[in-house]
Structures are given as C-alpha cells and as structure tokens.
C-alpha positions as CSV (number, residue, x, y, z in Angstrom):
1,X,59.4,101.5,-9.2
2,X,62.0,100.5,-11.4
3,X,64.5,103.1,-13.0
4,X,64.8,102.0,-16.2
5,X,66.9,105.5,-17.3
6,X,69.4,104.4,-14.6
7,X,69.8,100.8,-15.9
8,X,69.9,101.3,-19.7
9,X,71.4,103.4,-22.0
10,X,69.2,106.3,-22.7
11,X,68.0,107.2,-26.2
12,X,66.9,110.6,-27.2
13,X,63.1,110.4,-28.5
14,X,60.9,113.2,-29.6
15,X,57.1,112.9,-28.9
16,X,54.3,115.3,-29.7
17,X,51.9,115.6,-26.7
18,X,48.8,117.8,-26.4
19,X,49.1,121.1,-24.5
20,X,46.8,120.1,-21.6
21,X,49.4,117.4,-20.8
22,X,52.4,118.9,-21.4
23,X,51.2,121.8,-18.9
24,X,50.4,119.0,-16.5
25,X,53.6,117.2,-16.7
26,X,55.4,121.0,-16.3
27,X,53.4,121.4,-13.0
28,X,54.4,118.0,-12.2
29,X,58.2,118.5,-12.9
30,X,58.1,121.9,-11.1
31,X,56.6,120.5,-7.9
32,X,58.9,117.7,-7.8
33,X,62.0,120.1,-8.9
34,X,62.9,117.9,-11.7
35,X,62.9,117.6,-15.4
36,X,59.6,117.3,-17.5
37,X,61.6,114.7,-19.5
38,X,62.1,112.7,-16.0
39,X,58.4,113.0,-15.3
40,X,57.2,111.4,-18.6
41,X,59.9,108.7,-17.9
42,X,58.5,107.9,-14.6
43,X,54.9,107.9,-16.3
44,X,55.5,106.0,-18.8
45,X,57.3,103.6,-16.7
46,X,54.5,103.4,-14.4
47,X,51.9,102.6,-17.4
48,X,54.0,100.2,-18.5
49,X,53.9,98.3,-14.9
50,X,50.3,98.7,-14.8
51,X,49.5,97.0,-18.0
52,X,51.8,93.8,-17.0
53,X,50.0,93.6,-13.8
54,X,46.4,94.1,-15.4
55,X,47.8,91.2,-17.7
56,X,49.2,89.0,-14.8
57,X,45.9,89.6,-13.1
58,X,43.8,88.6,-16.1
59,X,45.8,85.4,-16.5
60,X,45.2,84.6,-12.8
61,X,41.8,85.0,-13.0
62,X,41.4,83.0,-16.4
63,X,43.6,80.0,-14.5
64,X,40.8,80.4,-11.4
65,X,38.2,80.1,-14.0
66,X,39.6,76.9,-15.5
67,X,39.9,75.4,-12.0
68,X,36.8,76.1,-10.1
69,X,33.7,74.1,-10.3
70,X,31.2,76.4,-8.1
71,X,28.8,78.0,-10.7
72,X,28.7,81.3,-8.9
73,X,32.4,81.9,-8.6
74,X,32.5,80.6,-12.3
75,X,29.9,83.5,-13.4
76,X,31.6,85.9,-11.4
77,X,35.1,85.5,-12.6
78,X,33.4,85.5,-16.3
79,X,32.0,89.0,-15.4
80,X,35.5,90.2,-14.1
81,X,37.3,88.9,-17.4
82,X,34.7,90.5,-19.5
83,X,35.1,93.6,-17.6
84,X,38.8,93.8,-18.0
85,X,38.4,92.8,-21.7
86,X,35.6,95.2,-22.9
87,X,35.1,97.9,-20.0
88,X,32.1,98.4,-18.3
C-alpha cells in the first residue's frame, strides 16, 4: 500500500464519524498499536485504491466487450458491467 501520509505534507482534517465506526477504528488501532488517525488514513487509502482498481476493471471489461464477436461472451460481459454499475 502506498503511504500517502509519508510522501506528502500532512493536512489536518476534522471529520465526524458514527460512534460504531469510531469504536471499530479505535479497536483496530489498539490491535495494531497505532493511532486512530493512522488507521483512518490507511482505510481511506485502501478505499481509494479499491475504487481505482474497480474503475480499471470496468474499462478492461468494456474494451473486451467492444472487441469480442462471440455472442455468449458479449452477454456475459454486459451482465458483469451492469452488475458493476447497478449492483446485483
């Protein structure tokens, strides 16, 4: 995982999160022996990387769809793209 906090100047940001999430973050921090802020940064970075990977997968599937001539494969790709876009 890329550590954005070390490669860039840190910016103090105040956020309000639900109590249940705050408790979970503090529990993770305690287990990892780190701060809740560090856990939040790690979770945000992981979420951003996940979104980027999902976007790359979407475009890869769209490219496959535009290139394939197989009707069964086209239908399969359409269903997967629809699932990614609209959920199941």
